[in-house]
C-alpha positions in Angstrom: 34.4 -22.0 -14.3 34.3 -26.1 -14.3 32.1 -28.1 -16.6 28.8 -29.6 -15.8 26.7 -31.8 -17.5 24.7 -30.4 -20.3 21.5 -30.7 -18.3 22.8 -28.9 -15.4 24.0 -26.0 -17.4 20.1 -25.7 -19.3 18.4 -25.9 -16.5 20.0 -24.1 -14.1 21.9 -21.2 -16.3 19.8 -20.8 -19.2 16.4 -21.2 -17.4 16.7 -19.6 -14.6 18.8 -16.7 -15.4 17.2 -16.6 -19.3 16.0 -12.9 -18.9 19.2 -11.9 -18.1 21.1 -12.5 -21.3 20.5 -11.2 -24.6 16.8 -10.5 -24.3 14.3 -7.9 -24.9 13.4 -6.9 -21.3 10.0 -6.9 -20.1 8.5 -3.8 -19.2 8.5 -3.4 -15.3 5.1 -2.5 -14.1 3.8 0.8 -14.4 6.6 2.0 -12.2 4.6 4.2 -10.0 4.5 2.0 -6.7 5.3 2.5 -3.6 7.9 1.6 -0.8 8.2 0.4 2.9 9.7 0.4 5.3 10.4 -3.2 6.9 13.1 -3.9 9.0 14.9 -1.5 8.3 14.8 -2.0 4.6 13.2 -0.2 2.1 10.6 -2.6 0.0 9.0 -1.2 -3.5 5.5 -2.8 -4.5 3.0 -2.2 -7.1 -0.7 -2.4 -6.6 -3.2 -3.1 -9.7 -7.6 -3.7 -9.6 -9.6 -4.0 -6.7 -11.2 -6.8 -4.7 -9.7 -9.3 -2.6 -5.6 -8.6 -2.5 -3.6 -11.3 -4.5 -0.3 -10.8 -3.7 2.6 -12.3 -5.9 5.4 -13.2 -5.2 8.3 -12.9 -7.9 11.1 -15.6 -8.6 15.2 -15.3 -8.0 16.6 -12.9 -10.1 13.3 -11.5 -11.4 11.4 -8.6 -10.6 7.5 -7.2 -11.0 7.9 -7.2 -14.8 8.1 -10.9 -15.1 4.3 -10.6 -14.3 3.2 -8.2 -16.5 1.5 -10.7 -18.8 -0.7 -11.9 -15.9 -1.4 -8.8 -14.3 -4.0 -7.2 -16.7 -6.8 -10.0 -16.5 -5.6 -11.1 -12.6 -5.9 -7.0 -11.8 -10.0 -7.4 -12.9 -10.5 -9.8 -10.5 -8.1 -9.2 -7.8 -6.5 -6.1 -5.8 -3.4 -7.5 -7.1 0.0 -6.6 -4.8 3.3 -7.3 -6.2 6.4 -6.5 -4.2 10.0 -7.0 -5.6 11.9 -9.2 -3.2 14.6 -7.8 -1.2 18.1 -6.7 -3.3 15.7 -7.4 -6.6 14.4 -4.5 -8.4 13.8 -1.4 -6.5 14.0 -3.4 -2.8 17.3 -2.8 -0.6 19.1 -5.9 -0.2 19.5 -7.7 2.8 22.8 -8.8 4.9 22.0 -12.3 4.1 19.2 -14.4 2.3 16.9 -17.1 3.3 13.7 -18.5 2.6 12.7 -18.2 5.9 13.5 -14.3 5.6 11.9 -13.9 2.5 8.8 -15.4 3.8 9.2 -12.8 6.9 9.1 -9.8 4.9 6.0 -11.0 3.2 4.2 -11.7 6.3 5.0 -8.1 7.5 4.1 -6.2 4.4 1.0 -7.7 4.9 0.4 -6.4 8.4 1.7 -3.2 7.3 -0.4 -2.9 4.5 -3.7 -4.0 7.0 -4.8 -6.9 5.0 -7.4 -8.1 6.2 -7.0 -11.4 4.8 -5.4 -12.5 1.1 -4.6 -14.9 -1.7 -1.0 -15.8 -2.4 0.8 -16.9 -5.6 4.3 -17.2 -5.5 7.0 -18.5 -8.3 10.1 -20.4 -7.7 11.4 -18.5 -4.6 8.5 -17.0 -4.4 6.7 -20.4 -4.5 8.3 -21.5 -1.5 8.4 -18.8 0.6 4.4 -19.0 -0.1 4.4 -22.7 1.3 6.2 -21.0 4.6 3.6 -18.2 4.7 0.8 -21.3 4.2 2.1 -22.9 7.6 3.1 -19.7 9.5 0.2 -17.1 8.6 -3.2 -19.1 8.1 -4.6 -16.0 10.3 -4.3 -13.6 7.1 -3.9 -15.8 4.1 -6.5 -17.7 2.5 -5.3 -19.9 -0.1 -2.0 -20.3 -1.9 -0.6 -21.6 -5.0 3.2 -22.5 -5.3 4.4 -22.3 -9.2 8.1 -24.0 -9.7 8.6 -24.7 -6.3 10.8 -27.0 -4.2 11.5 -28.1 -0.4 14.9 -29.7 -1.2 17.8 -29.2 -3.4 16.9 -33.0 -4.8 14.0 -31.5 -5.9 16.1 -29.7 -9.2 15.8 -32.2 -11.8 19.7 -32.1 -11.9 21.3 -31.1 -8.4 25.2 -30.5 -7.6 25.8 -31.3 -3.9 29.4 -29.2 -4.2 30.1 -26.0 -3.6 31.3 -25.9 -7.1 28.2 -24.9 -8.0 28.7 -21.8 -6.9 31.0 -20.7 -9.5 28.4 -20.8 -12.6 29.2 -17.6 -12.9 32.8 -16.6 -12.4 34.8 -14.2 -9.9 35.8 -12.0 -12.1 32.0 -11.8 -14.2 31.2 -8.4 -15.7 27.9 -8.1 -18.1 28.5 -7.5 -21.3 28.9 -4.0 -22.5 25.7 -4.2 -24.6 23.9 -6.2 -21.6 24.3 -3.9 -18.6 20.3 -3.5 -18.9 20.0 -6.6 -16.8 21.8 -5.2 -13.7 19.7 -1.8 -14.3 16.6 -4.0 -15.1 17.1 -6.4 -12.1 19.2 -4.7 -9.1 17.8 -1.6 -9.8 18.3 -0.3 -6.2 21.4 -2.5 -5.9 23.7 -1.7 -8.9 26.7 -1.7 -6.4 26.2 -5.0 -4.9 24.8 -7.1 -7.3 27.3 -9.9 -7.4 26.9 -10.1 -3.7 23.0 -10.5 -3.9 23.6 -12.9 -6.4 26.1 -14.9 -4.5 23.6 -15.2 -1.6 20.9 -16.5 -4.0 23.3 -19.3 -5.2 23.7 -19.7 -1.7 20.6 -20.4 -0.9 19.2 -22.5 -3.7 21.8 -25.5 -2.8 21.1 -25.3 1.2 20.4 -29.1 1.7 16.4 -28.0 3.0 14.5 -24.8 2.1 12.1 -25.9 5.0 11.8 -28.6 6.9 9.7 -31.2 5.8 7.5 -31.4 9.5 6.4 -28.3 8.0 3.7 -29.6 5.4 1.7 -30.9 8.6 1.3 -27.5 9.6 -0.3 -26.2 6.2 -3.8 -26.5 6.5 -5.3 -23.7 3.7 -6.1 -24.7 0.6 -2.8 -24.8 -1.8 -2.3 -26.0 -5.2 1.2 -27.1 -6.3 1.8 -26.2 -10.1 4.6 -27.0 -12.3 5.7 -26.9 -15.6 5.9 -30.6 -17.2 9.6 -29.6 -18.3 10.5 -27.6 -15.1 13.3 -27.6 -13.7 11.8 -29.2 -10.9 11.3 -33.0 -11.0 7.7 -34.0 -11.7 7.8 -36.5 -9.0 8.9 -33.8 -6.3 6.1 -31.5 -7.3 4.0 -35.1 -6.7 5.9 -35.5 -3.6 4.9 -32.1 -1.9 1.1 -32.1 -3.2 0.8 -35.6 -1.3 2.8 -34.1 2.1 -0.3 -31.5 1.9 -3.8 -32.6 3.4 -6.3 -32.0 1.0 -4.4 -29.8 -1.7 -4.4 -29.8 -5.3 -1.8 -30.5 -8.3 -1.5 -29.2 -11.2 1.0 -30.3 -14.0 1.0 -27.8 -17.1 1.9 -29.2 -20.3 4.4 -28.5 -22.6 6.0 -25.9 -19.9 9.1 -25.0 -18.6 9.7 -22.7 -15.0 8.9 -19.7 -17.1 5.1 -20.3 -16.9 4.5 -16.9 -16.8 6.0 -15.8 -19.8 5.0 -19.1 -21.7 1.4 -19.8 -20.9 0.2 -16.6 -18.8 -3.5 -17.3 -20.2 -3.7 -21.1 -18.8 -1.9 -19.7 -15.6 -4.3 -17.0 -14.9 -7.4 -19.1 -15.4 -6.0 -21.5 -13.5 -5.3 -18.9 -10.7 -9.1 -17.2 -11.2 -10.6 -20.7 -10.8 -9.0 -21.7 -7.9 -9.1 -18.4 -5.8 -12.9 -18.3 -6.7 -13.9 -21.5 -5.4 -15.2 -21.6 -2.1 
């Protein structure tokens, strides 16, 4: 494995994988969810509460359990719908992975569940998919919160333009004997091909553009860009996206990293409830 800058190691390896190694796993929802078939793949989702649907979109190498500190309060105000991304949790993997595909699966889920309208809050990869949905499904989506999202690779605090970035986890890596739980917890339906899923995610992360800049002009619904002040996404990049989306709002959370849903769940809940509740 090649040597990278200290910032890169901390920002990308530790923060993006902090729930994978050596930490107590967050309980995974209620495990009483359902499956829907979308484009011949079984997609798992859980529901909590009643009211206007609020779709929570997880980040890369996450699952529904990463929202467990926020779901109880949110479900008192909304019908929370939390799907697992393809290849993560209990959802079947795709042959490849792109942000457009992530958004397309959520778009189809909205139709399959016959939702008249919905709010969407996405985190990291889910935040990027949420922004794409804001442009492509204004017929169904009323408001969007994108947390820790970026639209270009240069938006990361530290980025590496070479393909060597994909060697962050060596090809011969095996989970430590006492850490098999991260495979069990994050790739429940895909334990035999987790390495390909991981590689596909990393390829997706380091594409030059997550979506074209021109897409911002198509985002007409209310949108809030949220970022931690110590996020792996550059503060300037979050501000740029905020300025590119007409009428959007910007929220910078103090003393917070990329993991806002575990670090300050009460604050992110209040931010979301206030934003979605206002006309």
